[in-house]
MOPAC internal coordinates of N, CA, C and O (Angstrom, degrees):
PM7 1SCF
backbone

  N    0.0000 0     0.00 0     0.00 0    0    0    0
  C    1.4497 1     0.00 0     0.00 0    1    0    0
  C    1.5314 1   108.49 1     0.00 0    2    1    0
  O    1.2310 1   120.38 1   -54.13 1    3    2    1
  N    1.2996 1   116.88 1   125.87 1    3    2    1
  C    1.4486 1   122.28 1  -177.75 1    5    3    2
  C    1.5214 1   109.63 1  -103.14 1    6    5    3
  O    1.2310 1   121.03 1   -41.85 1    7    6    5
  N    1.3348 1   115.64 1   138.15 1    7    6    5
  C    1.4510 1   120.81 1  -179.44 1    9    7    6
  C    1.5170 1   110.28 1  -101.26 1   10    9    7
  O    1.2310 1   121.25 1   -40.45 1   11   10    9
  N    1.3147 1   115.22 1   139.55 1   11   10    9
  C    1.4518 1   121.70 1   176.13 1   13   11   10
  C    1.5263 1   107.67 1   -88.49 1   14   13   11
  O    1.2310 1   120.69 1   -70.18 1   15   14   13
  N    1.3176 1   116.28 1   109.82 1   15   14   13
  C    1.4617 1   121.19 1  -175.71 1   17   15   14
  C    1.5301 1   111.70 1   -61.32 1   18   17   15
  O    1.2310 1   120.02 1   141.31 1   19   18   17
  N    1.3274 1   117.56 1   -38.69 1   19   18   17
  C    1.4648 1   120.58 1   178.58 1   21   19   18
  C    1.5237 1   110.35 1   -62.64 1   22   21   19
  O    1.2310 1   120.81 1   138.41 1   23   22   21
  N    1.3286 1   116.05 1   -41.59 1   23   22   21
  C    1.4594 1   119.82 1   179.39 1   25   23   22
  C    1.5297 1   110.75 1   -65.22 1   26   25   23
  O    1.2310 1   120.74 1   141.21 1   27   26   25
  N    1.3144 1   116.19 1   -38.79 1   27   26   25
  C    1.4589 1   120.60 1   178.39 1   29   27   26
  C    1.5304 1   110.45 1   -62.67 1   30   29   27
  O    1.2310 1   120.13 1   137.85 1   31   30   29
  N    1.3230 1   117.36 1   -42.15 1   31   30   29
  C    1.4588 1   121.07 1   177.85 1   33   31   30
  C    1.5274 1   111.46 1   -66.29 1   34   33   31
  O    1.2310 1   120.27 1   141.79 1   35   34   33
  N    1.3270 1   117.10 1   -38.21 1   35   34   33
  C    1.4686 1   120.60 1   176.95 1   37   35   34
  C    1.5219 1   110.42 1   -62.82 1   38   37   35
  O    1.2310 1   120.52 1   136.81 1   39   38   37
  N    1.3313 1   116.61 1   -43.19 1   39   38   37
  C    1.4630 1   120.39 1   178.62 1   41   39   38
  C    1.5280 1   110.60 1   -63.34 1   42   41   39
  O    1.2310 1   120.33 1   137.37 1   43   42   41
  N    1.3198 1   116.97 1   -42.63 1   43   42   41
  C    1.4636 1   121.16 1   178.93 1   45   43   42
  C    1.5279 1   110.17 1   -62.01 1   46   45   43
  O    1.2310 1   120.23 1   139.33 1   47   46   45
  N    1.3217 1   117.17 1   -40.67 1   47   46   45
  C    1.4630 1   121.16 1   178.85 1   49   47   46
  C    1.5249 1   110.58 1   -65.01 1   50   49   47
  O    1.2310 1   120.26 1   140.38 1   51   50   49
  N    1.3334 1   117.11 1   -39.62 1   51   50   49
  C    1.4665 1   120.69 1   178.30 1   53   51   50
  C    1.5287 1   110.47 1   -65.20 1   54   53   51
  O    1.2310 1   120.55 1   138.54 1   55   54   53
  N    1.3204 1   116.55 1   -41.46 1   55   54   53
  C    1.4673 1   120.13 1   178.99 1   57   55   54
  C    1.5198 1   109.80 1   -64.38 1   58   57   55
  O    1.2310 1   120.47 1   137.00 1   59   58   57
  N    1.3218 1   116.71 1   -43.00 1   59   58   57
  C    1.4641 1   120.65 1   179.38 1   61   59   58
  C    1.5307 1   110.28 1   -61.61 1   62   61   59
  O    1.2310 1   120.04 1   138.47 1   63   62   61
  N    1.3020 1   117.52 1   -41.53 1   63   62   61
  C    1.4652 1   121.31 1   178.73 1   65   63   62
  C    1.5323 1   110.22 1   -65.11 1   66   65   63
  O    1.2310 1   120.57 1   139.02 1   67   66   65
  N    1.3166 1   116.52 1   -40.98 1   67   66   65
  C    1.4643 1   121.09 1   179.22 1   69   67   66
  C    1.5324 1   110.35 1   -63.91 1   70   69   67
  O    1.2310 1   120.34 1   140.01 1   71   70   69
  N    1.3372 1   116.95 1   -39.99 1   71   70   69
  C    1.4598 1   120.76 1   177.85 1   73   71   70
  C    1.5315 1   109.76 1   -61.95 1   74   73   71
  O    1.2310 1   119.93 1   138.69 1   75   74   73
  N    1.3325 1   117.73 1   -41.31 1   75   74   73
  C    1.4601 1   120.77 1   177.43 1   77   75   74
  C    1.5231 1   111.02 1   -62.07 1   78   77   75
  O    1.2310 1   120.50 1   139.43 1   79   78   77
  N    1.3332 1   116.66 1   -40.57 1   79   78   77
  C    1.4647 1   120.86 1   178.26 1   81   79   78
  C    1.5296 1   110.34 1   -62.92 1   82   81   79
  O    1.2310 1   120.68 1   135.84 1   83   82   81
  N    1.3323 1   116.31 1   -44.16 1   83   82   81
  C    1.4583 1   120.30 1  -179.96 1   85   83   82
  C    1.5262 1   110.02 1   -63.07 1   86   85   83
  O    1.2310 1   120.06 1   137.27 1   87   86   85
  N    1.3350 1   117.48 1   -42.73 1   87   86   85
  C    1.4552 1   120.29 1   179.01 1   89   87   86
  C    1.5284 1   110.82 1   -62.12 1   90   89   87
  O    1.2310 1   120.00 1   141.03 1   91   90   89
  N    1.3282 1   117.61 1   -38.97 1   91   90   89
  C    1.4635 1   121.10 1   177.65 1   93   91   90
  C    1.5294 1   110.17 1   -64.68 1   94   93   91
  O    1.2310 1   120.50 1   136.58 1   95   94   93
  N    1.3333 1   116.65 1   -43.42 1   95   94   93
  C    1.4634 1   120.17 1   177.58 1   97   95   94
  C    1.5293 1   110.67 1   -62.25 1   98   97   95
  O    1.2310 1   120.79 1   137.86 1   99   98   97
  N    1.3257 1   116.10 1   -42.14 1   99   98   97
  C    1.4587 1   119.77 1  -178.98 1  101   99   98
  C    1.5245 1   111.79 1   -63.62 1  102  101   99
  O    1.2310 1   120.03 1   148.61 1  103  102  101
  N    1.3177 1   117.56 1   -31.39 1  103  102  101
  C    1.4638 1   119.50 1   179.56 1  105  103  102
  C    1.5233 1   111.01 1   -66.78 1  106  105  103
  O    1.2310 1   120.04 1   158.27 1  107  106  105
  N    1.3241 1   117.53 1   -21.73 1  107  106  105
  C    1.4653 1   121.58 1   179.53 1  109  107  106
  C    1.5269 1   112.92 1   -94.95 1  110  109  107
  O    1.2310 1   119.75 1   166.93 1  111  110  109
  N    1.3307 1   118.08 1   -13.07 1  111  110  109
  C    1.4603 1   121.49 1   179.81 1  113  111  110
  C    1.5207 1   109.65 1   -96.31 1  114  113  111
  O    1.2310 1   120.83 1   -33.88 1  115  114  113
  N    1.3153 1   116.01 1   146.12 1  115  114  113
  C    1.4563 1   119.96 1  -178.21 1  117  115  114
  C    1.5240 1   111.29 1  -133.19 1  118  117  115
  O    1.2310 1   121.47 1   -21.56 1  119  118  117
  N    1.3140 1   114.80 1   158.44 1  119  118  117
  C    1.4596 1   122.76 1   168.74 1  121  119  118
  C    1.5240 1   106.33 1  -123.41 1  122  121  119
  O    1.2310 1   120.92 1   -37.61 1  123  122  121
  N    1.3191 1   115.85 1   142.39 1  123  122  121
  C    1.4547 1   121.52 1   179.86 1  125  123  122
  C    1.5151 1   108.32 1  -124.78 1  126  125  123
  O    1.2310 1   120.91 1   -48.75 1  127  126  125
  N    1.3165 1   115.87 1   131.25 1  127  126  125
  C    1.4649 1   121.58 1   179.51 1  129  127  126
  C    1.5272 1   108.55 1  -130.69 1  130  129  127
  O    1.2310 1   121.49 1   -23.53 1  131  130  129
  N    1.3309 1   114.76 1   156.47 1  131  130  129
  C    1.4615 1   117.97 1   175.23 1  133  131  130
  C    1.5197 1   109.13 1  -135.80 1  134  133  131
  O    1.2310 1   121.70 1   -22.88 1  135  134  133
  N    1.3211 1   114.36 1   157.12 1  135  134  133
  C    1.4567 1   121.75 1   177.35 1  137  135  134
  C    1.5247 1   108.12 1  -133.02 1  138  137  135
  O    1.2310 1   121.65 1   -15.46 1  139  138  137
  N    1.3104 1   114.44 1   164.54 1  139  138  137
  C    1.4591 1   118.95 1   178.13 1  141  139  138
  C    1.5066 1   112.39 1    63.40 1  142  141  139
  O    1.2310 1   120.42 1  -143.55 1  143  142  141
  N    1.3399 1   116.80 1    36.45 1  143  142  141
  C    1.4637 1   119.93 1   179.36 1  145  143  142
  C    1.5130 1   113.19 1    64.72 1  146  145  143
  O    1.2310 1   120.63 1  -147.17 1  147  146  145
  N    1.3331 1   116.40 1    32.83 1  147  146  145
  C    1.4598 1   121.01 1   178.44 1  149  147  146
  C    1.5200 1   113.61 1    92.84 1  150  149  147
  O    1.2310 1   120.32 1  -172.89 1  151  150  149
  N    1.3219 1   116.98 1     7.11 1  151  150  149
  C    1.4675 1   119.14 1  -179.69 1  153  151  150
  C    1.5246 1   111.84 1   -69.78 1  154  153  151
  O    1.2310 1   120.70 1   146.95 1  155  154  153
  N    1.3537 1   116.26 1   -33.05 1  155  154  153
  C    1.4638 1   121.22 1   178.07 1  157  155  154
  C    1.5203 1   107.63 1  -128.69 1  158  157  155
  O    1.2310 1   120.35 1   -53.85 1  159  158  157
  N    1.3357 1   116.93 1   126.15 1  159  158  157
  C    1.4582 1   122.42 1   179.00 1  161  159  158
  C    1.5265 1   108.09 1  -123.23 1  162  161  159
  O    1.2310 1   121.29 1   -49.79 1  163  162  161
  N    1.3486 1   115.14 1   130.21 1  163  162  161
  C    1.4619 1   121.27 1  -179.10 1  165  163  162
  C    1.5212 1   108.38 1  -123.81 1  166  165  163
  O    1.2310 1   120.60 1   -43.48 1  167  166  165
  N    1.3191 1   116.46 1   136.52 1  167  166  165
  C    1.4637 1   122.39 1   175.15 1  169  167  166
  C    1.5237 1   108.03 1  -116.64 1  170  169  167
  O    1.2310 1   121.48 1   -50.42 1  171  170  169
  N    1.3530 1   114.77 1   129.58 1  171  170  169
  C    1.4600 1   122.38 1  -178.31 1  173  171  170
  C    1.5217 1   107.51 1  -126.02 1  174  173  171
  O    1.2310 1   120.38 1   -42.90 1  175  174  173
  N    1.3453 1   116.89 1   137.10 1  175  174  173
  C    1.4613 1   118.28 1   177.00 1  177  175  174
  C    1.5289 1   110.25 1   -86.38 1  178  177  175
  O    1.2310 1   120.81 1    -5.74 1  179  178  177
  N    1.3175 1   116.05 1   174.26 1  179  178  177
  C    1.4576 1   121.77 1  -177.22 1  181  179  178
  C    1.5148 1   114.30 1   -69.75 1  182  181  179
  O    1.2310 1   120.25 1   176.55 1  183  182  181
  N    1.3103 1   117.14 1    -3.45 1  183  182  181
  C    1.4643 1   121.09 1   175.97 1  185  183  182
  C    1.5307 1   110.90 1  -102.01 1  186  185  183
  O    1.2310 1   121.20 1  -163.37 1  187  186  185
  N    1.3350 1   115.31 1    16.63 1  187  186  185
  C    1.4535 1   123.54 1   179.22 1  189  187  186
  C    1.5214 1   113.08 1    60.61 1  190  189  187
  O    1.2310 1   121.09 1  -139.76 1  191  190  189
  N    1.3314 1   115.53 1    40.24 1  191  190  189
  C    1.4506 1   121.84 1   175.39 1  193  191  190
  C    1.5232 1   108.23 1  -111.63 1  194  193  191
  O    1.2310 1   120.16 1   -52.34 1  195  194  193
  N    1.3224 1   117.30 1   127.66 1  195  194  193
  C    1.4591 1   120.95 1   175.61 1  197  195  194
  C    1.5166 1   106.97 1   -72.60 1  198  197  195
  O    1.2310 1   120.54 1   -59.41 1  199  198  197
  N    1.3356 1   116.58 1   120.59 1  199  198  197
  C    1.4637 1   119.48 1  -176.89 1  201  199  198
  C    1.5224 1   112.29 1  -103.65 1  202  201  199
  O    1.2310 1   119.91 1   159.64 1  203  202  201
  N    1.3402 1   117.78 1   -20.36 1  203  202  201
  C    1.4639 1   118.47 1   174.38 1  205  203  202
  C    1.5191 1   110.97 1  -161.26 1  206  205  203
  O    1.2310 1   121.76 1   -28.90 1  207  206  205
  N    1.3135 1   114.24 1   151.10 1  207  206  205
  C    1.4586 1   123.35 1   173.18 1  209  207  206
  C    1.5228 1   106.24 1  -132.05 1  210  209  207
  O    1.2310 1   120.75 1   -55.15 1  211  210  209
  N    1.3270 1   116.17 1   124.85 1  211  210  209
  C    1.4637 1   121.55 1   179.11 1  213  211  210
  C    1.5235 1   108.39 1  -117.58 1  214  213  211
  O    1.2310 1   121.11 1   -44.73 1  215  214  213
  N    1.3275 1   115.47 1   135.27 1  215  214  213
  C    1.4579 1   121.15 1   179.05 1  217  215  214
  C    1.5184 1   109.37 1  -116.49 1  218  217  215
  O    1.2310 1   120.68 1   -47.13 1  219  218  217
  N    1.3275 1   116.30 1   132.87 1  219  218  217
  C    1.4527 1   120.92 1   171.86 1  221  219  218
  C    1.5318 1   106.66 1   -70.43 1  222  221  219
  O    1.2310 1   119.88 1   -51.28 1  223  222  221
  N    1.3281 1   117.83 1   128.72 1  223  222  221
  C    1.4673 1   119.48 1  -178.03 1  225  223  222
  C    1.5303 1   113.50 1   -54.51 1  226  225  223
  O    1.2310 1   120.36 1   154.10 1  227  226  225
  N    1.3156 1   116.92 1   -25.90 1  227  226  225
  C    1.4648 1   119.71 1   179.75 1  229  227  226
  C    1.5242 1   112.68 1   -66.05 1  230  229  227
  O    1.2310 1   120.22 1   156.94 1  231  230  229
  N    1.3290 1   117.18 1   -23.06 1  231  230  229
  C    1.4628 1   118.79 1  -175.26 1  233  231  230
  C    1.5194 1   112.97 1   -88.73 1  234  233  231
  O    1.2310 1   119.98 1   177.56 1  235  234  233
  N    1.3148 1   117.65 1    -2.44 1  235  234  233
  C    1.4608 1   119.87 1  -179.35 1  237  235  234
  C    1.5271 1   108.72 1   -94.14 1  238  237  235
  O    1.2310 1   122.00 1   -88.39 1  239  238  237
  N    1.3177 1   113.77 1    91.61 1  239  238  237
  C    1.4593 1   122.03 1   177.02 1  241  239  238
  C    1.5222 1   106.83 1  -120.70 1  242  241  239
  O    1.2310 1   120.01 1   -65.51 1  243  242  241
  N    1.3176 1   117.59 1   114.49 1  243  242  241
  C    1.4628 1   119.53 1  -176.16 1  245  243  242
  C    1.5298 1   113.44 1   -55.02 1  246  245  243
  O    1.2310 1   120.23 1   156.77 1  247  246  245
  N    1.3228 1   117.16 1   -23.23 1  247  246  245
  C    1.4665 1   120.00 1  -179.52 1  249  247  246
  C    1.5188 1   111.88 1   -81.06 1  250  249  247
  O    1.2310 1   120.27 1   168.11 1  251  250  249
  N    1.3528 1   117.08 1   -11.89 1  251  250  249
  C    1.4665 1   118.94 1  -174.72 1  253  251  250
  C    1.5250 1   111.79 1  -126.12 1  254  253  251
  O    1.2310 1   120.13 1  -139.93 1  255  254  253
  N    1.3065 1   117.35 1    40.07 1  255  254  253
  C    1.4694 1   122.77 1   178.53 1  257  255  254
  C    1.5304 1   111.71 1   -57.62 1  258  257  255
  O    1.2310 1   118.02 1   138.55 1  259  258  257
  N    1.3360 1   121.38 1   -41.45 1  259  258  257
  C    1.4694 1   119.76 1   179.75 1  261  259  258
  C    1.5350 1   113.21 1   -58.56 1  262  261  259
  O    1.2310 1   119.87 1   141.65 1  263  262  261
  N    1.3375 1   117.86 1   -38.35 1  263  262  261
  C    1.4607 1   119.78 1   177.50 1  265  263  262
  C    1.5275 1   110.45 1   -64.68 1  266  265  263
  O    1.2310 1   120.26 1   137.20 1  267  266  265
  N    1.3196 1   117.10 1   -42.80 1  267  266  265
  C    1.4598 1   121.35 1   179.02 1  269  267  266
  C    1.5261 1   110.28 1   -62.79 1  270  269  267
  O    1.2310 1   120.10 1   137.46 1  271  270  269
  N    1.3192 1   117.41 1   -42.54 1  271  270  269
  C    1.4657 1   120.56 1   177.66 1  273  271  270
  C    1.5222 1   111.11 1   -61.54 1  274  273  271
  O    1.2310 1   119.83 1   139.51 1  275  274  273
  N    1.3236 1   117.93 1   -40.49 1  275  274  273
  C    1.4666 1   121.27 1   177.60 1  277  275  274
  C    1.5307 1   111.36 1   -64.03 1  278  277  275
  O    1.2310 1   120.50 1   138.33 1  279  278  277
  N    1.3278 1   116.64 1   -41.67 1  279  278  277
  C    1.4702 1   120.08 1   178.89 1  281  279  278
  C    1.5280 1   111.15 1   -63.55 1  282  281  279
  O    1.2310 1   120.40 1   137.21 1  283  282  281
  N    1.3210 1   116.84 1   -42.79 1  283  282  281
  C    1.4685 1   120.71 1   179.45 1  285  283  282
  C    1.5273 1   109.88 1   -64.47 1  286  285  283
  O    1.2310 1   120.63 1   133.50 1  287  286  285
  N    1.3151 1   116.40 1   -46.50 1  287  286  285
  C    1.4634 1   120.30 1   179.71 1  289  287  286
  C    1.5322 1   110.94 1   -59.26 1  290  289  287
  O    1.2310 1   120.42 1   135.03 1  291  290  289
  N    1.3268 1   116.81 1   -44.97 1  291  290  289
  C    1.4641 1   120.54 1   179.11 1  293  291  290
  C    1.5252 1   111.40 1   -62.52 1  294  293  291
  O    1.2310 1   120.24 1   136.14 1  295  294  293
  N    1.3253 1   117.15 1   -43.86 1  295  294  293
  C    1.4678 1   120.77 1  -179.56 1  297  295  294
  C    1.5207 1   111.38 1   -65.17 1  298  297  295
  O    1.2310 1   119.94 1   137.51 1  299  298  297
  N    1.3328 1   117.71 1   -42.49 1  299  298  297
  C    1.4680 1   120.47 1   179.60 1  301  299  298
  C    1.5268 1   110.06 1   -63.76 1  302  301  299
  O    1.2310 1   120.10 1   133.64 1  303  302  301
  N    1.3242 1   117.42 1   -46.36 1  303  302  301
  C    1.4660 1   119.72 1  -179.91 1  305  303  302
  C    1.5265 1   112.00 1   -63.16 1  306  305  303
  O    1.2310 1   120.00 1   139.96 1  307  306  305
  N    1.3200 1   117.60 1   -40.04 1  307  306  305
  C    1.4611 1   120.26 1   177.57 1  309  307  306
  C    1.5227 1   110.89 1   -65.97 1  310  309  307
  O    1.2310 1   120.58 1   139.35 1  311  310  309
  N    1.3364 1   116.51 1   -40.65 1  311  310  309
  C    1.4678 1   119.80 1   177.00 1  313  311  310
  C    1.5128 1   112.18 1   -62.39 1  314  313  311
  O    1.2310 1   120.26 1   138.49 1  315  314  313
  N    1.3185 1   117.10 1   -41.51 1  315  314  313
  C    1.4674 1   120.99 1   178.68 1  317  315  314
  C    1.5308 1   110.18 1   -64.01 1  318  317  315
  O    1.2310 1   120.21 1   137.48 1  319  318  317
  N    1.3194 1   117.20 1   -42.52 1  319  318  317
  C    1.4666 1   121.13 1   178.82 1  321  319  318
  C    1.5193 1   110.75 1   -60.40 1  322  321  319
  O    1.2310 1   120.55 1   133.54 1  323  322  321
  N    1.3356 1   116.55 1   -46.46 1  323  322  321
  C    1.4666 1   119.61 1  -179.85 1  325  323  322
  C    1.5207 1   111.27 1   -66.70 1  326  325  323
  O    1.2310 1   120.17 1   145.57 1  327  326  325
  N    1.3176 1   117.28 1   -34.43 1  327  326  325
  C    1.4566 1   121.14 1   177.22 1  329  327  326
  C    1.5296 1   110.49 1   -64.69 1  330  329  327
  O    1.2310 1   120.01 1   137.68 1  331  330  329
  N    1.3406 1   117.58 1   -42.32 1  331  330  329
  C    1.4747 1   120.64 1   176.97 1  333  331  330
  C    1.5275 1   110.34 1   -62.93 1  334  333  331
  O    1.2310 1   120.36 1   140.27 1  335  334  333
  N    1.3339 1   116.91 1   -39.73 1  335  334  333
  C    1.4624 1   120.48 1   177.67 1  337  335  334
  C    1.5254 1   110.59 1   -62.52 1  338  337  335
  O    1.2310 1   120.31 1   139.25 1  339  338  337
  N    1.3319 1   117.02 1   -40.75 1  339  338  337
  C    1.4606 1   122.17 1   177.36 1  341  339  338
  C    1.5247 1   110.36 1   -61.02 1  342  341  339
  O    1.2310 1   120.48 1   134.46 1  343  342  341
  N    1.3381 1   116.68 1   -45.54 1  343  342  341
  C    1.4635 1   120.76 1   179.96 1  345  343  342
  C    1.5272 1   110.43 1   -64.46 1  346  345  343
  O    1.2310 1   119.96 1   138.02 1  347  346  345
  N    1.3242 1   117.69 1   -41.98 1  347  346  345
  C    1.4612 1   120.81 1   179.84 1  349  347  346
  C    1.5215 1   110.76 1   -63.93 1  350  349  347
  O    1.2310 1   120.10 1   141.21 1  351  350  349
  N    1.3132 1   117.41 1   -38.79 1  351  350  349
  C    1.4667 1   121.19 1   179.01 1  353  351  350
  C    1.5313 1   110.79 1   -64.46 1  354  353  351
  O    1.2310 1   120.62 1   137.96 1  355  354  353
  N    1.3301 1   116.42 1   -42.04 1  355  354  353
  C    1.4627 1   120.10 1   178.48 1  357  355  354
  C    1.5269 1   111.18 1   -65.03 1  358  357  355
  O    1.2310 1   120.50 1   138.72 1  359  358  357
  N    1.3304 1   116.65 1   -41.28 1  359  358  357
  C    1.4662 1   120.21 1   179.96 1  361  359  358
  C    1.5263 1   110.99 1   -66.50 1  362  361  359
  O    1.2310 1   120.35 1   150.21 1  363  362  361
  N    1.3209 1   116.94 1   -29.79 1  363  362  361
  C    1.4595 1   120.78 1   180.00 1  365  363  362
  C    1.5332 1   110.77 1   -60.35 1  366  365  363
  O    1.2310 1   120.45 1   149.00 1  367  366  365
  N    1.3331 1   116.74 1   -31.00 1  367  366  365
  C    1.4656 1   120.15 1   177.39 1  369  367  366
  C    1.5256 1   111.00 1   -63.12 1  370  369  367
  O    1.2310 1   120.92 1   149.13 1  371  370  369
  N    1.3290 1   115.84 1   -30.87 1  371  370  369
  C    1.4581 1   120.87 1  -178.49 1  373  371  370
  C    1.5212 1   111.84 1   -86.86 1  374  373  371
  O    1.2310 1   120.38 1   138.49 1  375  374  373
  N    1.3213 1   116.87 1   -41.51 1  375  374  373
  C    1.4588 1   120.16 1  -171.69 1  377  375  374
  C    1.5166 1   114.08 1   -96.72 1  378  377  375
  O    1.2310 1   120.24 1   169.29 1  379  378  377
  N    1.3321 1   117.15 1   -10.71 1  379  378  377
  C    1.4660 1   119.55 1  -178.60 1  381  379  378
  C    1.5195 1   110.50 1    64.42 1  382  381  379
  O    1.2310 1   120.70 1    41.90 1  383  382  381
  N    1.3174 1   116.26 1  -138.10 1  383  382  381
  C    1.4610 1   118.71 1  -176.57 1  385  383  382
  C    1.5288 1   113.80 1   -78.32 1  386  385  383
  O    1.2310 1   119.83 1  -177.73 1  387  386  385
  N    1.3260 1   117.92 1     2.27 1  387  386  385
  C    1.4608 1   121.48 1  -176.81 1  389  387  386
  C    1.5212 1   109.76 1  -107.44 1  390  389  387
  O    1.2310 1   119.95 1   -86.31 1  391  390  389
  N    1.3308 1   117.70 1    93.69 1  391  390  389
  C    1.4733 1   118.56 1  -177.53 1  393  391  390
  C    1.5293 1   110.56 1   -67.99 1  394  393  391
  O    1.2310 1   121.49 1   -42.89 1  395  394  393
  N    1.3078 1   114.75 1   137.11 1  395  394  393
  C    1.4596 1   121.15 1   175.85 1  397  395  394
  C    1.5133 1   108.02 1  -109.68 1  398  397  395
  O    1.2310 1   120.12 1   -28.73 1  399  398  397
  N    1.3094 1   117.37 1   151.27 1  399  398  397
  C    1.4684 1   117.77 1   173.44 1  401  399  398
  C    1.5212 1   108.85 1   -59.73 1  402  401  399
  O    1.2310 1   120.07 1   -44.26 1  403  402  401
  N    1.3109 1   117.47 1   135.74 1  403  402  401
  C    1.4572 1   121.32 1  -176.20 1  405  403  402
  C    1.5064 1   109.17 1  -127.33 1  406  405  403
  O    1.2310 1   120.99 1   -59.75 1  407  406  405
  N    1.2990 1   115.71 1   120.25 1  407  406  405
  C    1.4558 1   119.74 1   174.10 1  409  407  406
  C    1.5097 1   107.83 1  -121.15 1  410  409  407
  O    1.2310 1   121.31 1   -37.62 1  411  410  409
  N    1.2725 1   115.10 1   142.38 1  411  410  409
  C    1.4601 1   120.60 1   179.58 1  413  411  410
  C    1.5054 1   107.67 1   -93.15 1  414  413  411
  O    1.2310 1   121.02 1   -48.83 1  415  414  413
  N    1.3392 1   115.66 1   131.17 1  415  414  413
  C    1.4702 1   119.88 1   179.08 1  417  415  414
  C    1.5042 1   109.99 1  -113.41 1  418  417  415
  O    1.2310 1   120.10 1   180.00 1  419  418  417

């Protein structure tokens, strides 16, 4: 079986263009998570960028800053995890059962 090198390059270019489209779509999609019963809410886009952090005014107690820091850290990490899952799901449409390494640029 002989491969057409030009066709292979065309396919690679189409895949690269599709990946760019998916990355653009992911930048517009978000996941929102909360911790502490809604005391801290974090929104992350599909490019793993934190786009907002909301704090319930009840959780801002100057005597309990370490708890607030833990809640924020937990919410950000959970948001990032869900954002990576979102990106992986979108890439699955392109790669099918063959996962490719995916980095967001």
